[in-house]
C-alpha positions as CSV (number, residue, x, y, z in Angstrom):
1,M,3.3,-8.3,49.4
2,A,-0.1,-9.6,47.6
3,K,-0.7,-13.0,48.6
4,K,-1.0,-15.8,45.8
5,R,-3.5,-17.0,44.6
6,P,-4.7,-21.0,45.0
7,Q,-3.7,-22.3,41.6
8,T,-6.2,-25.1,40.0
9,K,-5.7,-28.3,37.9
10,A,-6.8,-27.8,34.9
11,K,-8.1,-31.0,34.0
12,Q,-6.6,-32.0,31.1
13,P,-8.9,-32.9,28.3
14,Q,-8.3,-36.7,26.4
15,R,-6.6,-36.3,23.3
16,Q,-8.4,-37.2,19.9
17,D,-8.0,-38.0,16.4
18,G,-6.4,-35.0,14.4
19,A,-9.4,-35.1,12.4
20,R,-12.3,-35.0,14.8
21,A,-10.0,-32.4,17.2
22,A,-9.3,-29.6,14.7
23,G,-13.0,-30.2,12.4
24,A,-13.5,-32.3,9.5
25,D,-11.5,-29.6,7.6
26,G,-9.0,-29.7,9.6
27,H,-9.0,-26.2,10.7
28,V,-8.2,-25.8,14.5
29,P,-11.7,-23.2,15.8
30,V,-10.4,-20.6,18.0
31,V,-11.0,-20.5,21.8
32,G,-9.8,-18.2,24.6
33,A,-6.6,-18.1,25.0
34,R,-6.2,-19.5,28.4
35,E,-8.4,-22.6,27.6
36,P,-7.1,-25.9,26.7
37,C,-6.3,-25.9,22.7
38,P,-8.5,-27.9,21.4
39,C,-6.0,-30.0,19.4
40,G,-5.8,-32.3,22.6
41,S,-2.1,-31.5,23.6
42,G,-3.2,-30.2,27.1
43,R,-1.6,-27.0,26.6
44,R,-3.5,-23.8,26.9
45,Y,-4.2,-22.5,23.5
46,K,-2.1,-18.9,23.0
47,A,0.7,-21.4,23.9
48,C,0.1,-23.9,21.2
49,H,-2.3,-23.1,18.0
50,G,-2.9,-19.8,19.0
51,R,0.7,-18.5,18.8
52,A,0.9,-19.3,15.4
53,A,-2.1,-17.9,14.6
54,A,-1.9,-14.4,16.7
55,H,2.2,-14.6,14.6
56,A,-0.1,-14.8,11.5
57,V,-2.2,-11.9,12.0
58,T,0.7,-9.3,13.4
59,E,3.4,-10.7,10.9
60,L,4.6,-7.5,9.1
61,V,4.4,-7.7,5.0
62,H,7.4,-5.7,3.5
63,R,6.3,-5.8,-0.2
64,P,2.4,-6.1,0.5
65,F,1.1,-5.6,-3.4
66,E,3.6,-7.5,-4.8
67,G,2.7,-9.8,-7.0
68,L,-0.2,-7.2,-8.4
69,P,-0.5,-5.5,-11.2
70,S,1.6,-2.2,-11.2
71,E,3.0,-2.6,-8.0
72,G,5.1,1.1,-7.8
73,D,1.7,2.6,-8.7
74,W,0.3,1.6,-6.0
75,I,2.9,2.2,-3.2
76,A,2.6,5.7,-5.1
77,L,-1.1,5.6,-4.7
78,R,-0.9,5.1,-0.6
79,E,1.8,7.2,-0.1
80,L,2.6,10.2,-2.5
81,V,-0.7,10.7,-4.0
82,P,-3.6,13.1,-2.6
83,A,-6.4,12.5,-5.0
84,A,-6.5,9.4,-7.3
85,T,-8.9,6.8,-9.1
86,V,-8.1,3.2,-10.6
87,E,-11.0,0.3,-11.6
88,L,-9.9,-2.5,-10.2
89,H,-10.9,-5.7,-12.6
90,L,-11.6,-8.6,-10.2
91,K,-10.8,-12.5,-11.0
92,E,-14.8,-13.7,-10.7
93,A,-17.7,-11.6,-11.9
94,L,-18.9,-8.8,-10.5
95,P,-21.8,-9.5,-7.8
96,E,-25.0,-8.9,-9.5
97,G,-26.2,-5.2,-9.0
98,V,-22.4,-4.0,-8.5
99,P,-21.7,-2.3,-11.6
100,S,-18.0,-1.1,-10.8
101,V,-15.1,-1.5,-8.1
102,T,-13.5,1.7,-8.1
103,L,-9.9,2.3,-5.7
104,A,-9.6,5.9,-4.3
105,T,-6.7,7.3,-2.2
106,V,-8.4,8.4,-0.3
107,L,-12.6,8.6,0.9
108,P,-15.1,10.7,3.0
109,M,-14.6,10.6,6.8
110,A,-11.6,7.9,5.6
111,W,-13.8,5.0,5.5
112,P,-12.4,2.0,4.1
113,A,-15.2,1.5,1.9
114,L,-18.5,2.7,0.5
115,R,-21.1,1.3,-1.3
116,R,-22.9,3.7,-3.4
117,E,-26.9,4.0,-3.8
118,D,-25.7,2.5,-7.8
119,G,-24.3,-0.5,-6.1
120,S,-20.9,0.7,-6.9
121,V,-18.5,0.4,-4.9
122,L,-15.7,2.6,-3.9
123,I,-12.3,1.4,-1.5
124,G,-9.7,3.8,0.7
125,L,-6.5,2.9,0.0
126,Q,-5.3,5.6,2.3
127,N,-6.1,4.3,5.4
128,D,-4.5,2.7,8.6
129,T,-4.6,-1.4,8.9
130,A,-5.6,-3.2,11.8
131,S,-3.2,-6.4,10.6
132,G,0.9,-5.9,9.2
133,D,-0.6,-7.0,5.9
134,I,-2.2,-4.3,3.8
135,S,-3.2,-6.5,1.0
136,R,-5.3,-8.9,3.4
137,D,-6.7,-6.1,5.4
138,L,-7.6,-4.1,1.8
139,A,-9.9,-7.6,0.6
140,D,-11.4,-8.3,3.3
141,T,-12.9,-4.8,3.1
142,L,-13.5,-5.7,-0.2
143,Q,-15.3,-8.8,0.4
144,R,-17.5,-7.1,2.6
145,A,-18.0,-4.2,0.6
146,L,-19.3,-5.9,-2.4
147,T,-22.4,-7.3,-0.7
148,A,-23.1,-4.2,2.1
149,E,-26.3,-2.4,1.2
150,P,-26.0,0.6,-1.5
151,G,-25.7,3.7,0.5
152,T,-23.3,2.7,3.1
153,P,-20.1,2.9,4.3
154,V,-17.8,-0.1,5.3
155,Q,-15.7,-0.1,8.8
156,G,-12.7,-1.0,9.1
157,R,-11.8,-4.1,11.0
158,R,-8.6,-6.5,11.4
159,A,-9.2,-9.0,8.4
160,P,-8.9,-13.0,9.8
161,S,-5.4,-14.2,9.8
162,D,-6.1,-17.3,7.4
163,G,-8.5,-14.7,4.8
164,V,-7.5,-14.1,1.1
165,R,-5.5,-11.3,-0.4
166,L,-5.5,-8.9,-3.3
167,Q,-3.5,-10.7,-4.9
168,D,-6.5,-13.7,-4.9
169,L,-9.1,-11.7,-6.1
170,L,-8.2,-9.0,-8.5
171,D,-7.1,-10.1,-12.2
172,L,-3.3,-9.8,-12.2
173,E,-3.6,-9.6,-16.2
174,G,-6.0,-6.8,-16.0
175,A,-4.7,-3.0,-16.4
176,F,-4.2,-0.9,-13.2
177,E,-4.3,2.9,-15.2
178,P,-4.4,5.3,-12.3
179,V,-6.4,8.7,-12.8
180,V,-4.9,11.9,-10.9
181,H,-7.9,14.1,-10.0
182,S,-6.8,17.5,-9.2
183,G,-9.5,17.2,-5.9
184,F,-11.8,14.8,-4.5
185,E,-15.1,15.8,-6.6
186,F,-15.1,11.8,-7.5
187,W,-16.4,11.7,-3.9
188,V,-19.8,12.6,-5.1
189,P,-21.3,12.1,-8.5
190,D,-22.8,15.1,-9.1
191,A,-20.8,17.5,-7.0
192,Q,-22.3,20.8,-8.3
193,N,-25.7,19.6,-7.2
194,A,-24.3,18.7,-3.6
195,A,-25.4,19.3,-0.4
196,T,-24.0,22.4,1.5
197,E,-21.9,20.6,4.4
198,V,-20.5,18.3,1.3
199,T,-19.4,21.1,-0.5
200,A,-17.6,22.7,2.3
201,S,-15.7,19.0,3.1
202,L,-15.1,19.2,-0.7
203,E,-13.7,22.7,-0.4
204,R,-11.6,21.6,2.8
205,A,-10.1,18.6,1.2
206,N,-9.2,20.1,-1.7
207,A,-7.6,23.2,-0.5
208,A,-4.9,20.8,1.1
209,A,-4.2,18.9,-1.3
210,I,-0.8,19.2,-3.4
211,P,-1.2,19.7,-7.0
212,T,0.2,16.0,-8.5
213,V,0.7,14.8,-12.3
214,K,1.4,11.4,-13.3
215,L,4.2,11.3,-15.7
216,A,3.1,9.2,-18.6
217,G,6.9,7.9,-20.2
218,V,8.1,6.1,-17.3
219,D,6.1,4.3,-15.2
220,A,5.4,5.1,-11.3
221,A,6.6,8.4,-11.0
222,Y,4.4,11.3,-9.7
223,W,5.4,15.5,-10.1
224,C,4.5,17.5,-6.8
225,E,3.5,21.3,-6.6
226,T,4.8,23.0,-3.2
227,P,5.1,26.6,-2.4
228,D,9.0,26.7,-2.2
229,K,9.4,23.5,-5.0
230,N,8.6,21.0,-7.5
231,H,9.7,17.4,-6.9
232,L,9.7,14.1,-9.0
233,R,8.9,11.2,-6.6
234,W,9.8,7.5,-8.5
235,V,8.9,3.9,-7.2
236,M,11.4,2.4,-8.4
237,P,11.4,-1.7,-8.6
238,H,14.9,-2.6,-8.4
239,P,16.0,-4.4,-5.8
240,E,17.5,-1.8,-3.0
241,E,21.3,-2.4,-2.9
242,Q,21.8,-2.5,-6.9
243,L,19.5,0.4,-7.1
244,L,21.6,2.7,-5.0
245,D,24.9,1.0,-6.7
246,A,23.6,2.6,-9.7
247,L,22.6,5.7,-8.5
248,A,25.3,6.2,-6.5
249,R,27.6,5.7,-10.4
250,L,25.2,8.3,-11.8
251,H,25.7,11.0,-9.1
252,A,29.3,10.8,-8.8
253,E,29.1,11.2,-12.8
254,G,27.4,14.1,-12.2
255,R,24.4,12.0,-14.0
256,S,22.3,11.8,-11.9
257,S,19.8,15.3,-12.4
258,L,16.9,15.8,-14.2
259,G,18.5,18.8,-16.0
260,E,19.4,22.1,-15.1
261,G,18.3,23.5,-11.3
262,T,17.5,19.4,-10.2
263,R,18.7,17.8,-8.0
264,L,18.6,13.6,-6.8
265,V,18.3,14.5,-3.0
266,G,17.7,11.1,-1.9
267,S,15.1,8.4,-1.7
268,F,12.8,6.5,1.2
269,R,11.8,3.4,1.1
270,A,7.9,2.5,1.3
271,H,6.3,-0.8,1.1
272,G,9.6,-2.9,0.3
273,L,10.4,-0.5,-2.5
274,T,13.0,2.0,-3.3
275,V,11.8,5.8,-3.8
276,P,14.5,7.9,-5.3
277,V,13.1,12.0,-4.9
278,W,14.3,14.7,-7.3
279,D,14.3,18.4,-6.2
280,L,12.8,20.4,-9.3
281,P,12.4,24.1,-9.7
282,T,9.5,26.2,-9.4
283,G,8.7,26.4,-12.9
284,V,9.4,23.4,-14.0
285,T,6.7,21.3,-14.8
286,A,5.6,17.5,-15.4
287,E,6.1,18.2,-19.2
288,D,8.8,19.5,-18.5
289,I,9.9,16.5,-17.5
290,E,8.9,13.9,-19.1
291,K,11.8,13.5,-21.9
292,P,14.5,14.1,-18.7
293,A,12.9,11.0,-16.7
294,S,13.1,9.3,-19.9
295,E,16.8,9.8,-20.7
296,F,17.6,9.0,-16.8
297,A,15.6,6.0,-17.3
298,E,18.0,5.1,-20.0
299,R,21.1,5.8,-18.3
300,L,19.7,3.9,-15.2
301,T,19.0,0.3,-16.9
302,A,23.3,0.5,-18.0
303,A,24.0,1.7,-14.7
304,L,22.6,-1.2,-13.2
305,A,23.9,-3.8,-15.9
306,T,27.5,-2.5,-14.6
307,D,28.2,-5.1,-11.5
308,A,31.9,-3.2,-11.1
309,P,33.1,-2.1,-7.4
310,L,32.2,0.9,-6.1
311,T,35.3,4.0,-6.6
312,A,35.8,5.7,-3.7
313,D,34.0,8.7,-5.7
314,E,30.8,6.1,-6.2
315,R,31.2,4.8,-2.8
316,R,31.0,8.7,-1.1
317,A,28.2,9.1,-3.1
318,R,26.2,6.0,-1.7
319,G,26.8,6.8,1.4
320,G,25.2,10.5,0.8
321,L,22.5,9.2,-0.5
322,T,21.8,6.8,2.0
323,N,22.6,9.0,4.5
324,R,19.4,10.6,3.8
325,Q,17.1,7.6,3.4
326,V,14.1,7.0,5.4
327,T,10.8,4.9,5.4
328,L,7.9,5.0,5.1
329,S,6.7,1.6,5.5
């Protein structure tokens, strides 16, 4: 057996006045995990104020985009759409030399952000985040991108646990209007005259992108084309249990499809919202599905307003839907 290391009793720090120990602004300074907590409690930092700080950093925020304009579109761009951009509107005026800020699904080399030579800023949404709060990580990246040198990417990092979130930086009344692209030419201002290696990278990215179209008649619904069949994936804002009940009512009545040959096949959870999925025949385009989707939205609204207990058929339909449900986040 290994010998026990002799223990020495740490000198107990003297308790200080709260404002003095925490600093004039009340913020407790971060010290080593095994050092005495600067609040004067005599406990190690990790067992005192450090415990709350660590929890704040690692706690998963299940709805990171809640409160932002078009929460469903934020989720779709994060999880479903290969190539899209959205102009972001900040609460405060943009810094001098920054003409615009654009959210992109993904950036070259999976950069979290890029400040272009002209000073404009691109923020990548489909990146791994270091903490449990995507909104806080993106806000930290955005703030650093606004002051980055033109022509440089911004690397990822863990955002401070007390840092601001997107909800603090963005204009919550501003428009959020995604533009879905067929490829990633938005990466470079002049794709036709780009360098050979850039052109090759674009070709590889474009080849892997699934054709996707945002429906115009309903919110946060995206048609996509795959080799075997097409799909409609629709991010819905309703509480999950209420939505599943409504979908089950429609499914049991044979009114959950979007037309001949289409089928509601299940749903998945993403960032706190539920995303029903329909299989569509290969020949059904996004334009073809616009009217059926609008009609389904009306049927769903009526079903959501019903609070009667589910019938046996409706319970079976609900069980089938939940058995095929997966969670993406």
